[in-house]
Structure formats: structure tokens, C-alpha cells
N, C-alpha and C positions, 0 to 999 in steps of 0.2 A: 689768471686761468680759471675756468669754471666749466662745470658740466653743461651740456646743451641746455640752453635756456628754456624754462617751462613756466607758463603762467597759469593762474587759477582758471578753472573751467572744467575740471574732471567731472565725469558723470557720477552723480551720487554723493561725492564728497570733494571738498576743496583740496587743492594741492598745498602741501606743507613744505615751505622752503626752509631748510635747516642747515646749520653750520657744520661743515666737516672740519675737524681740528687739524688735519694734515698729518704732520710727523708725530704727533702725540696728542693725548687727551688733555684735560685740565691738569693743573699743577698737582703732582702727587699721584697721577694715574699712569705715568709712563712706565713701560716695562723696565726691568732692571737691565743695566748694561750687559750686553752679550746675550740677552734672552730674546727670543723671537716668539711672538704670539702664535698659538696653535689654533687654527680655525677649524671648527667642526663643520664638515660638509653639510650643505643643505640637502634635505630629503625630497627627491622628485615625487610629485603626486600624479596619479593617472588622470588624464583629462582628454577631451576631444581635441584633435589637432587638425581638423579639416580646413582647407583653404576656402575662404568665402569672399565674395565680391562685396565691396563697401565703397563709400565715398568719403573724401576729406574736403571740408569747406574752410578755406583759409581767409586771409585778409582781403582777397579779391572777390569774396562772396560767390565764388563759383564752386560747384561740386565736382571734384576731380576723382576719377575712378581709381580705386586701389584694390589689390588682392591682399588679404590679411590671413596670416597663419600662425597661431600660437604654437611655439615649438617646445616650451618647457614651463612648468610651474613648480616651484620648489619651496618647501617650508624651511625658513631660516631659523636663527636662534638670536635671542636678545643680545648676547655678548658680541654679535657681529657689529654692533654699534657702540662698542666700548669707547671709541675715540670720536664719537659724533655727539654733538650737543642736542639731545632730543627735548622737545617740549614736555612739560609736566603731564599734559593730557595723554601722552603716549606711553606713560608708565603702565606696565602690565599688558602691553600689546605685543603681538608676535609678527615678525616680518615674513612676507611671502615675496618671492622673486618671479615675475612673469616676463618671459622672453617671447618676442613676437617678430616675425619677419613680415615686411610689407613691400609690395611691388607696385610701381607706377604702371598701370595698365592702360593709361591714356596715350595720346599720340604726340604730346609735347612734354617739355620739361616742366616740372612743378616745383615751386619754391615755397618756403615758409612751412614746410611739413612738420607736424607734431602730432601724429595720430595717437601717441600714448596718452594724450590729454583726454581722449574720448573713451579710454578703456576703464573698466571698473572690475574689481574683485569683490564678489558679493557673498555674504553669509547665506546659509540655508534659509534664513528668515527674511531675506531681501535687504538686510542691512549692509550698505556699502562700506568697504574698508577705506581707510584714510590713504590717499595717494601721497607718496613721499618723494620729494626731490631734494637734492643736496647741492650746495655750492661751496667753493673753496674759500677759506678765510685766511690762509697762509700762503702767500705767493712763492715762498721758498720750499714748500713741501715737495717731497719726491714722489708722492703718489696722490691720487685724487680723493682719498678718504673714503671711497666707496667699498663696500664688501666685495671681495674678489668674485663672489657668485653673481654679481649684477653690475657689470661695468660697460656693457654695450650701450653706447650713447645714441646710436642711430644717425641719420643724416637729414638735414632740413631741405635738401634739394635732390631730386631724382630725375634723371633723364628717362625718356620713354623706355619701358621694359626693364629698368634698373631696379635692383632689390637692396634693401638695407635691413638691419636688425637692431632693435632696441631692447633694453631690459628696464622694467619699471618696478619699483618697490611699493608694496601695499602693506598696511598695518591693520591687523584684525585683533579684537579683544581676545585675551587668553580664554580658551574654552569654546570660542566660536568656531564653527566648522565652515569652510568655504564651500559654496554650492555651485557657483558658475563664474565664468569670466564673460563680460559683456562689452560690446562696442556700440556706441550711438553717435552718429554724426548729426549736425543740425538738420532737422526736418526729415531725417531718415528713420527707417525701421531699426529696431534693436536686434543686434546679432548676439547669439548666445553660444558658448561652449561649456558643456556640462563637465563638472569635476567628478571623477569616479570615487566611490567610497565615502561620499558625504553622508553623514549621519542624518536621519530624518528629524532628529530633535536639535534644539539649539538652546543655549543658556538663556533662561528667563522667558522662553516661549512655550505657551500652553498648547495642548492638542486642540484640533480645530473646533470641536463642539463642546468643550468643557466649560461649564458655568463658572464664573469668577466674579468676585466682588469688585466693584468699580466706584470711584468717587466722582461726584458731580456737584452742581449747585442748583438751587431753585431760582425762580424769577427774582427773588430778593437777595441773591448771592449768598444764601445760607448753605452750608455744607450738607449734602444729601448723599445717600448711598443707594446703589442698585445692584441687583444680581444680573449680570449680562451673559447671554448665551448666543454665540454666533450660530446661525442656522444655515445660510447658503451664501455663496458668491457665484452668481450666474453670469455667463457671457451674454450680453445684450446685442442689440443691433442698432445701427444708425437710423434705420427705417423707423424704429420705435420713437425716434426723436425728430421726425421729419417736420413737424409743425413748429419746431423751435428754431431760432436763428443761431446756428452754430458757427463758430469761427473757422477759418481755414485750417488751423492746427487741430481743432477738435474733430474735424471731418477726417483727419488722418489717423485718429485714435479708435480704440475699442471701448464701448461702455460696459461696465460691470455693475450688476444689481446686487447690493450687499444687504442682507436681511439679518437682523439681530432682534432677539426677544429680551425685554427688560422687566424685572419685577422690582417695584419700589420697596426697598427694605428700610427706608428712612421714615421720618415723621412729617415730611412736608409734601404738599402736592407738587407734581412736576409737569412741565410742558412736554408734549409728545414730540420732542426734537432732540432726543438723546443721540441719535446717529450723527448729529452735527459734530460730535467729538471723535468720529471715526477717521482713521487714516489707513488707506489701503496701500500696501507696498508691492511693487512689481519685483520679479526675481532679479532685475538689474539694479535695484535700489531706488527706482523711481517712486515718488510719493504722491498720492492722489487724495485730496480732500473731497468732500461732497460737492457734486456739481450743482451750481445754482441755476435754476430755470425759472424765468419770469412766467408765471402761470396763475395770476391772481384770479381766483374764482373759477379757474378752468378745471378740466377733468384730470389733469396730471398725466402720468404715464401708467397706463393700466397694468403693464408688466411689472411695475415696481411701486405699489401703493405706499404713500408716505408713512401712514400710521394707522394701525387697526387695534382697538378703536381709536378714532381721532378725537380725543378729549383729554382733559387733565388726568394725569396718572395719580390716583389716590394711594396713600400708604397701603401696601399689601396688594395693590392691583398690578396687572401685567399689560404690556403693550408690545406689539411687534411692529418694527419700523424697517423701511427699505429706502436706501439712498443710492444714487448713481455716481459712480466714480470712473474717470477716464484714464486709461493707460495706453502707452504706445503699442502698435502692432508688434507681435513677437515678444512681448514682455508680460507674460501672464502673472496673476497674483501669487504672492508668496506668503504674506502675512497680513494680519488685521490688528490695528492698535486702537484701543479706547484711550484717548488722551484725558487724563484726570483734570478736573476743573478745580480751581481754588489753590491757595498757596501750599506748595509742597505736596500736592495730590499726586500719587503715583499713577503711572500708566500701566495698562494691561495689554499684553500682546499674545495673539493666537496664530497658529499656522492657518493660512486661508483654507476654508473648506473647499473640497474638490467640487467642480461643477458637475452636478448629476443630471443637468438638463431640466430640472423641475422649476 
């Protein structure tokens, strides 16, 4: 016996398949005879619950129409998993239970459905939670090992007009606040449902324009330091990139122009390519590195100059750089991360500056 089969492929984070211990936990963890565990009810969170049209692309590579409606998001408690063998990297995380109803709005029966794989619970900084699935390890167990708050397994086959309900578990780091629930099918737009009461701050995330020290390396891989200040994240246009050969997938996305100013606070000359270390995250957890455009000797993209001034950055000098990052439609920027270069170099994350149209 096992819960509905799920495979890796969740948006933003891999699916973790973990052992449910069944009738009891590891040796020594069982409740005393006659005692029954007392579960603390999960706390429902306010969120959007509008029904939205979506698609599911299964093994037949066809997009099947669905109607999706999140009906409940609840904050659980780590003791909910007292009898489940969690991986070490989940220590210190907190469970959230997302319940969604889905309806086959097509004209025929659809098989192989698993829309939960395309859902993601995302922090306010765009960091996707870990999607958690469980399977049974004890065939004699009398329950399925899942927390009572989240046992709806859904159906893999729906007739035309039929509705089913699933509950999916997500794990977020303690202190992280969920910002939205997202759904993204292959090649489709991102659907978002906002979570009410989300704090504007997040653990380890700086305000949008706050200067911060960042670690990089020079052309000889020597450790160097810069003071980085995010300036703007502007919505671009595919028309700005019309002279470049874009892929089919890129033509379905939205370009964003990310501008950051750097001051060289180290002792080595630096190349004006510091934005190569930037990672732009969408609100659904999608990550976008710098877009590579073949433009040797060309004029570049006037709306996003690569570097001003375009020369070596001497110690104490300043350079402003702009790079283009592509995100799916309906998935606006949430945060900006400078990935530290060199062994053990820390990363720095800011909330994405609001698009002011400049």
C-alpha cells in the first residue's frame, strides 16, 4: 500500500519521497501503552481561493484543460511528523498543508493526472518550499502515516466534468513567510494565488536598494570585494530583442532589465562583468540567470547597457551594470541574489526593486 505515486518534477523544488513508519516511529519513540497522541490542529491561513483555468500535460504530451481551486492552506507543526523519517536537511523546517480541488473541464476522460506536481508554495522572497511526498514502509500498518490534516490523495483519472481533491505537503524554513501558491504546467503561464498576511520581510533578505558587501574574484581567481547596490528591475519588451535569435520558449517569456551599481572595495582590478553573478527569482520560485546574447561588436540592447563605464574597475572605482533576465509570464520578480564567487563565499539577497518605469 502506498499513497498516490508522485515523481520528481515539482515547480521550484524537487519532490522528497520519505518513509512513513506506519504504526510507530523508530525504536523507543512509540507512545506508551494506552496513550494516544494529541495532534495540534493546523492553523488555516488566509489566501486567494479563486477558480482558475489551467492545463495538465501528461505522458501523452497533450495539454488537458483543468479548473483549479485552492480551498485551504494551513500551517502545521513539526510534531506532526513524529512517526515519519525525515531527511536531515528538513530539520528546522515547518510543514504547510495545501488542499486543492481540480476539475476536468475537457470533453473526454483524462488519465495519469498529478497536478500537485506543478504546484509550489513560495516564500515572500521567491524561495520555493520543499514539496514532500510520503510512502508506506510497513504493509501491516493500520493508517497511512500521513498527518490527519493532509490525507486527500486525489485521483489519477477523471471523467469529463469530474472533480477530485488532493492535499500536498510543503516544508519551509522556520521564520520564512509564505507569499503565494503557484501552478505552472509545461509551456504554460504561471498562475498565482496570494497569501494574506505575508510579511514584507524575509529571513536573510535585505531591502531592495540597501548597499551590501559581496564577495567575488578577479580574473586570476583572487578573492575581491565589492559594495553592491541594486538600482532597478525594469520590465522589458521582446521587441527590444527583435534582432536576436530567440528560442520558442524565450518568446513566451518576459525580459527584465536588472541594474546594479558596484564599488570596488578590494585591492585588485575587476572586469565589468559583476552582474554575471546575479540570480533573479520570480515569485513562484523560478530562477533566471543572465541572458546570453551573441552580439560581438554590436550595439547591444540600448535599454540595458552592459556596463558604464565599460572598462576595468580599479580599486575604489564604481561601475553600473545591466543584464537581461527572462521570467515566465505572470511570474514577476521577487528577489535578487548576488552569488558569491570563491570557496565558501556567501551570497547576498535583496527584495527585487519595484518597477518604476525608468
